[in-house]
C-alpha positions in Angstrom: 261.0 23.4 121.2 261.6 24.7 124.7 260.8 21.5 127.2 260.1 19.1 124.3 262.1 15.8 125.0 263.8 13.2 122.5 262.3 10.0 122.8 262.8 6.5 122.0 261.1 5.2 119.2 260.4 1.5 119.2 259.9 -0.6 115.9 258.9 0.8 113.0 256.4 -1.0 111.2 258.8 -0.5 108.0 261.8 -1.8 109.4 260.6 -4.7 112.0 263.6 -5.7 114.4 265.1 -2.3 114.0 265.2 -0.4 117.1 265.4 3.4 116.2 266.3 6.2 118.6 264.8 9.1 116.8 263.9 12.8 117.7 260.1 12.2 118.5 259.4 15.5 119.5 256.2 16.3 121.3 255.3 18.5 119.0 254.6 16.0 116.5 251.3 16.0 118.3 250.7 20.3 117.3 252.1 19.6 114.2 249.3 17.1 111.6 249.3 17.4 108.0 247.4 19.4 105.7 244.1 20.0 104.8 244.3 19.3 100.9 240.9 20.9 100.0 239.7 19.6 97.0 236.3 19.8 94.9 234.7 16.8 96.9 232.7 16.2 100.0 234.3 15.3 103.5 232.7 12.9 105.0 234.6 12.5 107.6 236.7 9.7 109.6 233.1 7.8 110.6 232.9 6.8 107.0 236.0 4.8 106.9 235.7 3.2 110.3 233.4 0.3 109.3 234.6 -3.4 111.0 234.5 -4.4 106.9 236.8 -1.4 106.0 239.4 0.6 108.3 237.9 0.0 111.5 239.0 -3.6 112.2 240.0 -4.3 116.1 243.2 -6.4 114.5 245.1 -6.0 111.4 244.5 -9.0 109.4 242.7 -7.7 106.4 243.4 -9.5 102.7 244.6 -6.3 101.0 245.1 -3.9 103.5 245.3 -4.2 107.1 241.9 -2.9 107.7 242.9 -1.8 111.5 244.1 1.8 110.2 241.4 3.7 112.5 242.5 2.3 115.6 246.6 3.3 114.5 245.0 6.7 113.6 243.6 6.8 117.4 246.2 5.5 119.3 246.4 7.6 122.5 249.9 7.4 123.9 252.1 6.8 120.1 253.2 9.3 117.4 250.8 7.3 115.5 248.0 8.4 117.1 249.5 12.6 116.9 246.7 13.5 114.2 243.6 11.8 116.0 244.7 13.9 119.1 245.1 17.4 117.1 241.8 19.1 117.5 241.6 18.1 121.4 245.2 19.9 121.7 244.0 23.1 121.1 241.2 23.1 124.1 244.2 22.1 126.6 246.0 25.0 128.7 248.9 25.3 126.1 246.4 25.8 122.8 244.1 28.1 125.2 246.9 30.2 126.5 248.1 31.3 122.9 244.4 31.8 121.4 244.1 34.3 124.2 247.5 35.9 124.1 246.9 36.4 120.2 243.1 37.4 120.6 242.1 34.4 118.7 239.3 33.8 120.9 238.3 30.1 121.3 241.3 27.7 119.6 239.1 25.3 119.2 237.0 27.8 116.7 240.0 30.1 115.3 240.7 29.9 111.8 244.3 30.2 112.5 244.7 27.3 114.3 242.0 24.8 112.2 244.0 25.0 109.2 246.2 22.6 110.3 244.6 21.1 113.5 241.8 19.7 111.9 240.3 18.7 108.4 238.9 22.1 108.3 236.9 21.8 105.1 234.3 24.4 103.4 231.2 24.3 105.1 229.2 23.6 101.6 231.7 20.3 101.4 231.3 19.1 104.8 228.9 15.6 104.7 226.5 14.2 106.8 229.2 12.6 109.6 232.1 15.1 108.9 233.4 16.4 112.4 236.0 19.2 113.6 236.5 17.2 116.5 237.9 14.2 114.6 241.3 16.3 114.1 243.4 15.8 111.6 241.4 13.1 109.7 241.1 10.6 106.6 240.7 13.1 104.2 243.4 15.3 105.3 246.1 13.2 103.8 244.0 11.5 101.1 241.7 13.9 100.0 237.8 14.5 99.8 236.3 11.2 99.4 232.6 12.0 98.8 231.9 11.8 95.1 235.5 11.0 94.4 237.2 8.1 95.3 235.3 6.7 98.3 233.0 4.4 96.5 235.3 3.2 94.2 238.4 2.3 95.9 237.2 -0.7 97.7 235.3 -2.3 94.6 237.3 -4.7 92.0 238.5 -3.9 89.6 239.9 -0.9 91.3 243.6 -0.6 91.5 245.6 2.3 93.2 246.5 3.9 89.4 241.9 4.2 89.1 241.8 5.3 92.6 244.3 7.8 92.0 242.7 9.0 88.5 238.8 9.3 91.1 240.5 11.8 93.5 242.7 9.9 96.0 245.7 12.0 96.8 249.0 9.8 95.2 250.8 9.7 98.5 252.9 7.1 97.2 254.8 9.3 94.9 257.3 11.0 97.0 256.8 14.8 95.9 253.6 14.8 96.4 253.3 13.1 100.1 256.2 16.2 100.8 254.0 18.7 99.6 250.6 17.3 101.8 252.9 17.3 104.8 254.6 20.8 104.0 251.8 22.5 104.3 251.2 22.4 107.9 254.8 20.9 108.7 256.1 24.1 107.7 253.3 26.5 106.2 251.5 27.2 103.1 249.6 30.2 101.4 246.4 28.8 102.3 243.9 29.9 105.3 245.3 28.9 108.3 248.4 27.1 107.6 251.0 29.3 108.9 253.0 29.6 112.2 253.8 32.9 113.0 256.9 34.5 115.0 253.9 35.5 116.9 252.3 32.3 117.5 255.7 31.0 118.6 255.9 33.6 121.0 252.8 33.1 122.4 254.1 29.4 122.9 253.5 27.6 119.7 256.6 25.0 119.5 258.9 25.8 116.9 258.4 23.2 113.3 260.5 20.8 112.7 260.2 18.1 109.9 261.5 15.3 107.7 259.6 13.1 105.4 260.9 9.3 105.8 261.1 9.8 109.4 257.6 11.1 110.0 256.2 9.0 107.8 257.5 6.1 109.6 255.9 7.6 112.5 252.7 7.8 110.8 252.4 4.5 109.1 249.4 2.6 109.4 250.2 0.2 106.8 252.5 -3.2 105.6 255.1 -2.8 103.0 254.0 -6.3 101.9 253.9 -8.5 98.6 250.4 -6.7 97.6 251.6 -3.3 98.6 254.7 -3.7 96.2 252.4 -4.7 93.4 250.4 -2.1 93.9 252.5 0.8 94.3 256.3 -0.5 94.3 258.8 -0.3 97.2 259.0 2.6 98.9 263.1 4.1 98.9 263.8 5.9 102.3 266.9 7.6 100.9 264.5 8.8 97.9 262.0 9.8 100.5 264.1 11.8 102.4 266.1 13.5 100.0 262.7 14.7 98.0 261.8 15.8 101.2 264.7 17.9 102.2 264.3 19.2 98.0 260.3 19.8 98.6 261.4 21.7 102.2 263.9 24.4 100.4 261.3 24.8 97.7 258.5 25.4 99.9 260.1 27.9 102.4 261.9 29.6 100.0 259.0 30.0 97.8 257.0 31.8 100.6 259.6 34.0 102.1 259.7 35.1 98.4 255.8 36.9 99.1 256.0 40.0 100.8 252.7 39.3 102.8 255.0 36.1 104.3 258.2 37.8 104.5 257.3 40.8 106.8 255.3 41.2 109.9 254.6 44.6 110.2 257.9 46.7 110.0 259.8 43.6 110.8 260.5 40.8 109.2 258.7 37.7 109.4 261.3 35.9 111.7 259.5 32.2 111.6 262.0 31.9 108.4 265.2 33.0 110.8 267.3 30.9 113.0 266.2 31.4 116.4 269.6 30.9 118.0 270.8 33.8 116.3 268.6 36.4 118.9 267.7 33.8 121.4 270.7 33.8 123.3 272.4 35.4 126.8 272.9 39.2 126.1 275.2 40.7 128.2 276.7 44.2 127.8 280.3 43.8 129.5 283.7 44.1 128.8 283.9 40.7 127.8 281.3 38.9 125.2 280.3 35.9 125.3 279.1 34.5 121.6 276.8 32.0 121.9 276.9 31.0 117.9 279.8 30.2 115.9 280.3 31.4 112.4 278.9 29.5 109.5 280.9 28.9 106.3 277.9 28.9 104.1 276.2 32.1 105.7 278.1 35.1 104.0 275.9 38.0 105.5 277.0 41.0 107.8 277.7 39.9 111.3 274.6 40.8 113.7 272.5 40.5 111.2 269.9 37.5 111.9 270.3 34.6 109.2 267.9 32.5 107.9 267.0 29.2 108.9 268.9 26.6 106.4 268.1 23.4 108.2 267.1 21.8 104.8 269.6 24.0 102.8 272.6 22.2 104.3 270.9 19.0 104.0 269.8 19.3 100.3 273.8 20.7 99.4 274.3 17.5 101.1 272.5 15.2 99.1 272.8 17.3 96.1 276.8 16.8 95.9 276.3 12.9 96.7 273.2 12.0 94.1 273.0 14.6 91.8 276.7 16.1 91.1 275.8 18.0 88.2 273.2 20.2 89.7 275.5 20.6 93.5 277.2 23.8 92.5 274.9 25.9 90.7 272.3 25.0 94.2 275.7 25.5 96.1 276.0 29.2 94.7 272.5 30.4 94.4 272.1 29.1 98.4 275.0 31.2 98.8 273.7 34.2 96.7 270.6 33.6 98.8 272.4 34.1 102.3 274.2 37.1 100.6 271.1 38.9 99.6 269.8 38.8 103.4 272.4 42.0 103.7 271.7 44.0 100.9 268.0 44.3 100.9 264.4 43.2 100.9 264.0 42.9 97.2 267.4 41.3 96.3 266.7 38.8 99.1 262.9 37.9 97.4 264.6 37.6 94.1 267.3 35.3 95.3 264.5 33.4 97.0 263.1 33.3 94.2 265.9 31.8 92.5 266.7 29.0 95.0 263.7 27.7 95.1 263.8 27.0 91.6 267.1 25.2 92.3 265.5 23.2 94.9 262.9 22.3 92.5 264.7 21.0 89.3 266.4 19.0 92.4 263.3 17.5 93.4 262.3 16.7 90.2 266.0 14.7 89.6 265.9 12.9 93.2 262.2 12.1 92.7 263.3 10.5 89.1 266.5 8.6 90.0 267.2 5.1 90.4 268.7 4.6 93.7 271.7 2.2 94.4 272.4 0.6 97.7 275.8 2.7 98.0 273.7 6.3 97.9 273.1 6.2 101.4 276.6 5.5 102.3 277.6 8.1 100.2 275.0 11.0 101.4 276.4 10.2 105.1 279.6 10.6 104.4 279.5 14.2 102.8 276.6 15.1 105.8 279.2 14.5 108.3 282.1 15.5 106.1 284.8 18.0 106.6 282.8 20.5 104.1 279.6 20.2 105.3 280.0 20.0 109.3 281.4 23.0 109.8 277.7 24.3 109.1 276.1 22.7 111.8 276.2 25.8 114.3 272.7 26.4 114.9 270.5 23.7 116.6 268.0 23.3 113.7 270.3 22.3 111.3 271.8 19.8 114.1 268.3 18.4 114.5 268.1 17.9 110.7 271.6 16.2 110.7 271.1 13.7 113.0 267.1 12.7 111.5 269.2 12.6 108.1 271.8 9.8 109.8 269.5 7.9 111.4 267.0 7.4 108.8 269.8 6.5 106.0 271.4 4.2 108.5 267.8 2.1 108.5 267.7 2.4 104.7 271.3 0.7 105.1 269.5 -2.2 107.2 266.4 -2.3 105.5 268.4 -3.1 102.1 270.8 -5.3 103.5 273.7 -3.7 103.3 274.1 -3.3 107.1 273.4 -5.9 109.7 271.0 -5.1 112.8 273.9 -6.5 114.8 276.1 -3.5 113.1 273.6 -0.9 113.1 272.9 -1.3 117.0 276.5 -0.9 117.8 276.4 2.8 116.3 273.5 3.6 117.7 275.2 4.5 120.9 276.7 7.5 118.7 273.4 8.5 117.3 271.7 8.4 120.9 274.5 11.1 121.8 274.0 13.1 118.9 270.1 13.4 119.5 271.2 13.9 123.2 273.2 16.9 122.3 269.7 18.5 120.7 267.5 17.5 122.9 267.1 21.1 124.9 267.7 24.0 122.6 269.4 26.0 125.5 272.2 23.1 126.6 272.8 22.8 122.9 276.8 22.6 122.1 277.8 22.7 118.2 281.5 21.0 118.8 279.8 18.2 121.1 276.9 17.7 118.4 279.7 17.2 115.6 281.8 15.3 117.6 279.0 12.6 118.2 277.6 12.9 114.6 281.1 12.3 113.0 281.8 9.4 115.2 278.2 7.7 114.2 279.1 8.5 110.7 282.8 7.1 110.8 281.4 3.8 111.9 278.7 3.6 109.1 281.6 4.3 106.8 283.4 1.7 107.7 280.9 -0.9 107.0 280.9 -0.7 103.5 
């Protein structure tokens, strides 16, 4: 993630007039959403781009905006990252990574195309399909030909009938999370797993938070028509389910030997980067660049699993599903402890933790959400029990994105005024600044900024 900067994001379409300062890393352009390969034909972006469909110059459609292609193609904003994904492979960095790994041309390498394009099988490519589209509409919404394409715009089509015809139900938090995680974390599908070797060659490390990234890619309006068709989305639910599915995905992959190891070594992609990437000295006065993490009971010197999402899920479980919280924390500690025991014990513990995360995901997806939920989660994230675990860069990035996301949920729900939120964003900006550069990360400074922001939010209850 070195060299990527935190940018200020202007207004989110979902939350107009709310100035959002967020960690939009340039890696967004390199981590498109997955290719959800099904049985239909992939017709390509051109099949959606008609002026009477999604290709209008202005978003003034009666049901949907109809300018979705323009948003997808936006050349300079995060909303256009998916359309740029294939072109990125042809740039200097993409070609250098491919050359270092012996992949040939990055724009034809299967290891790259699984996430940088809608890499449909040859037999499922329609007449207007092209890899150069990058991550097109069907990567997220599913193959359209022979399924939902001809039905989704004709009366009396409904969202339910479109889903029944094969449209991916992205309004479902669990479905959306798993589509995104295929590339924003990894999957067992071809070309959808970033190895440590790829990162050593120059690929940025992966970071993801469902509600934030959903906002960056949003090309629709949450108007009355949308609510009638799909209901009102809840930012707290999206964030919480995203954390649960991220833990479930990471541990389920880690439990598989073909992903957990790379030759004789562990697959370092799963581990905390800062536990190894630090200053090395052999002088009499050691200088440790990490802090003891109370949630990681492993032998000193062993590289720990990157538990950024585990930390967040532990916090949300305590706030929203307390009956499951202690069992999850115990399972997480058992998993970290097993990391010091051996491969078989670690894989078994990973499978157990994955099951716990799946149960939490189901509970978080199905529960009703109250206005006070965001306050409770924020208080736990920055509280005395959780904050000491922010000893690594990745976990801290997740924490500040969470507080930022949840504050916006409070504003949207009318629990916090826009003026009050603006006064808190200075502390959130300081927290983002503390994680802007991995090599300059200072845990104590980050925790102080996060605590100040969370405290100010808590006083608004």
